N, C-alpha and C positions, 0 to 999 in steps of 0.2 A: 328346883325352881328354874335354874338355868337350862337344864336338860329339856324342860317343857318348852321354853322359848326357842331353843334350837330346833326342836321337832316342828313347832309351828312355822318357823321361818323356812325350813327346808320343804315342808309340805306346800307352803304358798309358792315357793320358787318352782316347785315341780308342776304346779297347776298353771303357771303363766304360759301362754302360747308363745311359741318361737316364731318371730317374724320371718316371713319368707323374703328371700333376696329379690330386690326389685331389679328389673332389667336395666341395663345401661341405656342412658338417653341417646337417641340418634343424633349425630352431628348435624348442625345447620349447614345447608348448602347455599346460603345466600351469597357467599363469595363467588361462586361459579356463575351465578346468574347476573348478567349485566342489567343495569338500571335502564328502563325504557328501551331495551334492546340495542343499546349503543355502547361502544367502548368508551374508555376514559377520554381518549383524544377527541372523539366525536362530540362528547358532552362539553368538553372545553371549547371547541370551536362554536358550538351552538350558544354557549353562554356568552362568549365574546361578541358574537354577532348580535345577540339580544341586547347587550349593553350598548353597542354602537347605535342600534336602532332607537333605543330609548333616548340616548343623547341627542340624536338628530331630530327626533320628533319633539323633544322638549325645547330644543333651540328654535325650531320653526314656530312652535306655539308662543314662545317669548317674543319672536319677531312679529308674529301676526297681531299680538295684543299690544304691541308698542312698548313693552317693558324694557327692551333693549333696542338700540339703534345701531346699525352698521355705520362705521365712519366714512 
């Protein structure tokens, strides 16, 4: 009885297909490509200038609507 079970399991194991090796994934090259074509320093300067512009425009809007008054 046990011999029959061993034969059945070895036959099934021999019938299973052997999976092929998958090729290694290619590494991402996102680190070498700058965002928007700018370096980190250039993006920092642009973000600081954008912040200053928003502050100035917001202050001018508050002055124009009379929400704040200059002393």
